[in-house]
N, C-alpha and C positions, 0 to 999 in steps of 0.2 A: 749443442750437449746441454742436458739440464746439471742443477748445481740438485745433491741431494739433502733435506736440512730435517732439524726433527721429524717433523709429521708425515714429510712427503720428499717433491720433488717443483723444484722453481724453475719453470721455462722462464724468466727471465734470462736478458741476452744477457752472456760477459760484459763487462764494461761499463752498464746502465747503471743509473742510480736507481735505485727501490725506493719510487716514493710514499712504500709503505710504513720506512724505516723497522724492517724485518717485524713487524706486525705484521704475517704470516699468514692467520687464516682471514685476514679482510683482503684480500689480494685473488684475485679471478686465476693468476699463472702459478697458483698451490694445485697441486697436481696430489691428493690426498695418498697418505698409502692406506690402504685397508687396514694393514695390522695395527695401524699407529691409531685406531679407532676410540680404543677405549681410552689414549692420551688424548683426541681433540674432543671426547666425552668429559675428559677431568678439569679440561681448560674450559666447555662451555657451562659447566656444575662452577669452577671460580669467577667466570666470570656471575653469570647469576648473583652469586655472593656477592662478590665487589658492586653490584648495582644495587643490591640492597642495603649496602654502609655506607654509598654516596646519596640512598637517595632519603638513608634516616640522618647520616651528618650534614645533612645539606649541600652538597659538594657539587652542585647544580651543572660545576662547566663538565666536569667529571662522564656525569653518565651519559649525553651521547655518546663518546667516544668506546666509552665499555660496550654502548648498545651497537653499535657499527661492528664493533668488536661479536659481540655473540651472535648479531646476525650471519655477520664472514661461518665464525664456527659451526654452526645452527647448518648454513649452506654446505658445508667442507662435510657432515655427518651426514647430509642426507643424498649429496654426490656417493659418498662411499653403501649407503644401504639400496639405493640405486642401481648403482655396478652390481653391486651382491642378487638383486634381485632380476638380473639380468633385463632391464630398463634402462632408458638413456642416460645419458649421465646429460644433464646439465653444465656447462662452464659460466656461460653468461659471458659478457663483453667488455673486455676493458672500456674504465671511463676516462675522457681526457683531462687533465686539469684545468682548473680554470685560468689559472696563470701561466700558460702555457698558450704561443700563439703559430700556429702553424701554416 
């Protein structure tokens, strides 16, 4: 069963920890809702503003994390656009955390 979240559905199994700390646009398990495309565009635009602010203020530690979120938001928008055009939807592959042994 999938969880409904603000911009789509989360395919993460119940009872498992979210390694993205609910930064869902970063997650390959987010299935974006086409009706929420506008919200994803707002998130993307806000991230662009926050990156510009971080660069102006010299907050170098924040910039990389914001860029990762920006890439995720752009990917989710691309998934929606690709699905709307009838093209393939590339979901990506989950990446194991470095601190996990398996």
